[in-house]
C-alpha positions, 0 to 999 in steps of 0.5 A, a space after each residue: 341892764 348895766 353893761 358891767 353886769 352883763 360883761 361880768 356874766 358868762 354863759 355856756 350854750 350847749 348846741 349850735 342849732 337854731 335855738 342855741 345860735 339865736 340865744 347866743 346872739 341875743 345874749 352877746 348883743 347885750 354884752 354877755 360873754 357866750 361860749 357855744 359848744 356843739 358836737 358837730 363840725 359846724 353850726 346848723 343842727 337840723 337846719 343843716 346842709 350837706 355838701 357832697 363832691 362828685 367825681 368830676 369835682 362838681 359840688 352837690 348841696 342838700 338841705 337834708 334837715 328842715 327844708 324851709 320854715 314859716 312864721 306866724 308869731 310877730 316877735 319871730 317875724 321881727 327877728 326874721 325880717 332882720 335876717 332877710 335884710 342881712 341876706 341870710 334868709 330869703 323867701 322861697 316862692 315855691 308851689 307845693 302840692 300833695 301826691 296821692 300814691 293810690 291814684 298816682 295824681 297830684 292834688 291840693 295845689 297850693 293857693 297863692 297867699 299861703 304862708 311865706 316859706 323862708 330858706 337860709 341863703 345859700 344854705 339852711 345852715 347860713 342863719 346859724 353860721 352867721 349868728 355863731 360868728 357874731 361879736 361876743 360869741 365864741 363857738 367851739 365845734 366838735 365838742 360834746 358836753 358830757 357832764 354838767 355839774 352845779 357847784 352850789 357854793 360857787 353858784 356856777 356850773 362846771 362843764 366837762 367834755 365827753 372825753 373828760 376835758 374841763 370846759 370851764 365854769 359858767 354863771 348860766 347854762 342854756 341847754 338846747 339839746 333835748 337829750 341833755 338829761 335823757 336816757 337816749 344820750 346813753 343809747 348814743 354814747 354809752 355814757 350817762 346823760 350830762 345832766 343828772 336829773 336826780 339832783 333836779 327833781 323839778 326839771 325831771 318831770 319835764 325833760 326826762 324823756 321827750 318822745 320823738 319822731 325819727 326820720 330818714 332823709 334821702 338826698 338824691 340828684 339827677 342830671 336833668 329836671 324831673 319832667 313829670 313833677 309840676 311842683 317844687 315840693 309835695 307831701 305824700 298821701 297813702 305811702 308807707 315809706 315817704 312823707 315829703 319831697 323837696 327840690 333843693 335846687 329851686 331855692 333862692 341862692 342855690 347856684 347849680 353847675 351844670 345848670 339843669 342838674 336837680 337835687 331833691 331831698 325826700 323824708 321818710 314816714 315816722 313809721 318807716 324810720 321807727 321800724 328801721 331803728 327798731 331793727 338796727 338799734 339807736 347808734 349811728 347806722 352803718 354805711 350798709 344799713 344807710 345804703 339799704 334805706 336809700 334803696 328802699 326809699 328811692 324804689 318807692 319814689 320810682 314806684 310813683 309812676 312819675 318816670 323818675 330817672 336813675 340818679 347821679 347821686 344818692 345817700 340816706 341820712 338818719 335823724 334818729 331823735 330829731 323831731 319832738 312829738 310834744 312841747 314841754 315848755 308850757 306858757 314860758 316856751 322854755 324850761 327855766 330853773 332860776 335857782 341854778 340859772 339853767 335855761 332849757 330851750 328848743 323846739 321841744 319847748 315851744 312847737 316842733 318847728 324852726 319858729 318854735 325853736 327861735 321863740 324858745 331861744 328868745 324866751 330863754 335869753 330874756 330869762 337870763 337878761 331879766 336875772 342879770 337886771 335884778 343882780 345889777 340893781 336896776 
């Protein structure tokens, strides 16, 4: 592609999770001007890290979204080995098992040679943060895109924020938020979704309302290690409340002060989360509602009989529509509308995992670069 063609193009990326960050960095590396918008305070999305400061001034950090990721696809493996060389991911050499709530025993200890587990260093959000800082990417946080208008006569997109501010005109848009055209957006904001699907009938079948699996994460810290837990991560069998537990402090690059303090993240079952959300509604839960969830999940953790001590810190976080239950991107691994130069990417297009999100972003970027190739007459 001629660099002139790339430089003449400007792309808006909506969402600073792993899909948006990967797509933005791949386009910027080819000379495309990229503006990335994210409603959060920083990059990461579900590869987020929560920082909490204790009364004594010491810090706790929790990877309260994706705990780690694995890679099977060769293209993604090449990208990840680049991240590893840069020191923004490392292999987490952790032993995992399964805990049976009915028998109170650990089973299925993982054999050596299972898939490598990767984590961001020093937090899961490190990958997204680094990619958003690359040359050619302008990242704007705390901005929710509230409206996306396709201007046919100008063959470009006009974007506006939720509070009506003009965000500019763009030749291409990459949307990595699965709620961009979903009624779920209205449930969260009280406003219609940014993308009016009545204008894009071809897309509406695919992206209208992607079913999701909600989840609550419980962040909990202890002043000493959990002596009766022989592994760094485990799934639960026969629990109505908990699905997984991970010891964050056992990951590479996590320095912990004082040294024997342990931070754990527990994920609820989908069924438990759905029941709670049915009761309290789709909007952001109150502190009281989250405290009640934290109590219930922690009580279940204590009921394992693993002599779980009283925590020095405990807080719940809701992932309301975080984890997609299906993939809508087909063989393309993304949704691409050439006539309006719109790419929709994310794990919900490929497979519900970090790897799926990366692969989808790579596919979306190559659709746009392919288009730029055509227009530059190459």
